[in-house]
C-alpha positions as CSV (number, residue, x, y, z in Angstrom):
1,M,-25.5,8.2,-5.4
2,D,-22.3,10.2,-6.8
3,S,-21.3,10.0,-3.6
4,Q,-21.7,6.4,-3.6
5,N,-20.0,5.9,-6.6
6,S,-17.0,7.9,-5.6
7,H,-16.8,6.2,-2.3
8,H,-16.6,2.6,-4.4
9,E,-14.0,4.3,-6.8
10,L,-11.7,5.5,-3.8
11,H,-12.1,1.8,-2.5
12,S,-11.0,0.7,-5.6
13,V,-7.7,2.7,-6.1
14,M,-6.7,2.6,-2.4
15,G,-8.2,-0.9,-2.1
16,T,-9.0,-2.2,1.8
17,T,-8.9,-5.0,3.6
18,T,-11.3,-7.3,1.2
19,H,-10.2,-5.3,-1.7
20,I,-7.0,-5.3,-3.7
21,P,-5.8,-1.6,-4.9
22,H,-6.0,-0.8,-8.6
23,L,-3.4,0.6,-10.7
24,L,-5.3,2.6,-12.9
25,S,-2.5,5.4,-13.9
26,A,1.1,5.8,-14.0
27,E,0.6,9.0,-11.5
28,G,-0.6,6.7,-9.1
29,F,2.2,4.0,-9.6
30,L,4.6,4.7,-6.4
31,E,1.1,4.8,-4.0
32,W,-0.4,1.4,-5.7
33,K,2.8,0.0,-5.5
34,Y,3.4,0.8,-1.5
35,R,-0.5,-0.2,-1.0
36,M,-0.2,-3.4,-3.1
37,E,2.9,-4.9,-1.3
38,K,1.1,-4.1,1.9
39,Y,-1.7,-5.8,0.8
40,I,-0.2,-8.9,-0.3
41,K,1.7,-8.9,2.8
42,M,-1.0,-9.1,4.5
43,K,-3.5,-10.8,3.0
44,E,-1.3,-13.9,1.5
45,F,2.4,-13.7,2.4
46,I,3.6,-16.1,-0.1
47,I,2.4,-14.3,-2.9
48,W,5.4,-11.7,-2.1
49,R,7.5,-14.6,-1.5
50,C,6.7,-15.5,-5.0
51,I,7.9,-11.6,-6.3
52,L,10.8,-12.0,-4.4
53,K,11.9,-15.5,-5.5
54,G,10.6,-15.7,-8.9
55,P,9.2,-18.3,-11.2
56,I,10.1,-22.2,-10.4
57,R,11.0,-25.2,-12.4
58,I,9.8,-28.6,-11.9
59,T,12.8,-30.3,-13.1
60,T,14.1,-34.2,-12.6
61,T,17.3,-35.8,-13.4
62,L,17.6,-38.3,-15.8
63,P,20.1,-41.4,-15.2
64,E,23.3,-39.8,-17.3
65,K,22.7,-36.5,-14.5
66,T,21.1,-34.3,-16.9
67,I,18.6,-32.1,-15.2
68,V,15.3,-31.3,-17.7
69,D,12.2,-29.8,-17.1
70,K,9.2,-32.7,-15.6
71,S,6.8,-33.5,-17.6
72,I,3.7,-32.3,-16.3
73,E,2.3,-35.7,-15.8
74,E,4.8,-36.6,-13.5
75,Y,4.3,-33.8,-11.1
76,T,3.4,-34.5,-7.8
77,D,0.6,-33.0,-5.6
78,E,3.4,-30.8,-3.9
79,E,4.5,-29.6,-7.1
80,F,1.3,-29.0,-8.3
81,D,0.9,-27.0,-4.6
82,K,4.1,-24.6,-5.5
83,I,2.9,-24.2,-9.4
84,E,-0.7,-22.8,-8.0
85,Q,0.9,-20.4,-5.5
86,H,3.0,-19.2,-8.4
87,E,0.1,-18.7,-10.5
88,R,-2.1,-17.7,-7.9
89,A,0.6,-14.6,-7.6
90,L,0.4,-13.9,-10.9
91,A,-3.2,-13.5,-11.1
92,T,-3.7,-11.3,-7.9
93,L,-1.2,-9.0,-9.5
94,T,-2.7,-9.0,-12.7
95,M,-6.0,-8.3,-11.6
96,S,-4.5,-5.2,-9.7
97,L,-3.9,-3.5,-13.2
98,S,-6.4,-1.6,-15.0
99,P,-7.2,-3.3,-18.2
100,E,-4.9,-0.5,-20.3
101,I,-2.0,-1.1,-18.1
102,A,-2.1,-4.7,-18.1
103,Q,-2.8,-5.2,-22.1
104,G,1.0,-3.8,-21.9
105,F,2.2,-6.4,-19.9
106,R,0.7,-9.7,-21.1
107,E,4.1,-11.1,-22.0
108,Y,5.5,-11.4,-18.6
109,K,4.7,-15.2,-17.5
110,S,6.0,-14.6,-13.6
111,T,4.8,-12.3,-10.5
112,K,9.0,-11.5,-10.3
113,A,9.3,-10.5,-13.9
114,L,5.8,-8.5,-14.4
115,W,6.4,-6.4,-11.1
116,E,10.2,-5.6,-12.3
117,A,8.6,-4.5,-15.4
118,L,6.2,-2.3,-13.6
119,I,8.6,-0.7,-11.6
120,E,11.0,-0.5,-14.5
121,V,8.1,1.6,-16.6
122,Y,6.9,3.7,-14.1
123,E,9.9,4.2,-12.1
124,G,12.2,4.4,-15.0
125,N,16.4,3.9,-15.0
126,E,18.4,6.2,-12.8
127,D,18.1,9.2,-15.1
128,M,14.6,9.4,-15.2
129,K,14.4,8.7,-11.3
130,Q,16.7,11.9,-10.7
131,S,14.7,14.0,-13.2
132,H,11.4,12.8,-11.0
133,Q,13.3,13.8,-8.0
134,D,14.2,17.1,-9.1
135,S,10.8,17.9,-10.4
136,L,9.4,16.9,-6.6
137,R,12.1,19.2,-5.2
138,Q,11.0,22.1,-7.3
139,K,7.4,21.7,-6.9
140,F,8.2,21.5,-3.0
141,N,10.5,24.6,-3.3
142,M,7.9,26.9,-5.1
143,F,4.4,25.5,-2.9
144,N,2.4,28.2,-1.8
145,H,-1.2,29.6,-1.3
146,V,-3.5,29.3,-3.9
147,L,-6.3,32.0,-3.6
148,G,-9.4,30.1,-3.3
149,E,-8.5,27.1,-1.9
150,T,-9.0,26.0,1.8
151,L,-6.3,25.6,4.2
152,E,-7.4,21.7,4.4
153,D,-7.1,21.4,1.2
154,Q,-3.7,23.0,0.4
155,F,-2.6,21.5,3.7
156,Q,-3.5,17.8,2.1
157,C,-1.6,19.0,-0.9
158,F,1.3,19.5,1.2
159,I,1.3,16.6,2.8
160,T,1.0,14.8,-0.5
161,L,3.8,16.4,-1.9
162,T,6.1,16.0,1.0
163,T,5.1,12.0,1.3
164,E,5.9,11.4,-2.4
165,I,9.1,13.2,-2.1
166,S,9.7,10.8,1.1
167,S,9.1,7.8,-0.9
168,T,11.3,8.9,-4.1
169,G,14.6,9.3,-1.5
170,V,14.8,12.4,-1.8
171,F,15.7,14.0,1.7
172,V,14.0,17.2,3.2
173,S,14.5,17.8,6.8
174,S,11.7,18.6,9.5
175,S,12.6,22.0,9.6
176,E,12.8,22.7,5.9
177,V,9.1,21.2,6.0
178,N,7.9,23.3,8.9
179,K,9.7,26.2,7.3
180,R,7.7,26.2,3.5
181,L,4.5,25.1,5.7
182,L,4.4,28.1,7.7
183,K,5.7,30.3,4.5
184,Y,2.8,29.1,2.3
185,L,0.5,30.4,4.6
186,P,-2.2,32.7,3.3
187,K,-1.3,36.5,4.7
188,T,-4.0,36.4,7.3
189,W,-1.8,33.7,9.2
190,D,1.4,36.2,9.3
191,I,0.7,37.1,12.7
192,N,0.4,33.0,13.7
193,V,3.6,32.5,11.8
194,A,5.5,35.0,13.3
195,I,4.5,34.1,17.1
196,I,5.5,30.0,16.2
């Protein structure tokens, strides 16, 4: 039963072709952002267009050439379809947020505004991004073998770290990655490392 629950929880966070990825915490934002973009583009590309283009305004021009918002009673079926697309896009993005996170973003009424607010809060301004990049670079430079962990677990941590580094715009050459990987292997691998 526990494995079934953890499998369901993983699907909830990561998403599948039929289930939307969920943002549960600030730490998972970069991965969620990547997966959410892919999910939306795969599922319904028009939602991604709503994020890129922003909200629509249905207007009419009065006889004196003044442009005003059209009253909802005057909307055409085509205009209702456009409004529906934007509402569906906003609902999709909102439903991907945990209740705790969504609560802090209820003021945003368009998909574009919500997406940009999430990026601003969780990726931060340029100083915060630079600080995060520096922190990742430091983690990379200090990455080392941990006693008691399997080689597979450590390799997965290393892959996760290098992927996050890459996604934040920090350049690490393949040579650096290979050297760091070989350097952190347990002492029992010294002969193998020397051969490599």
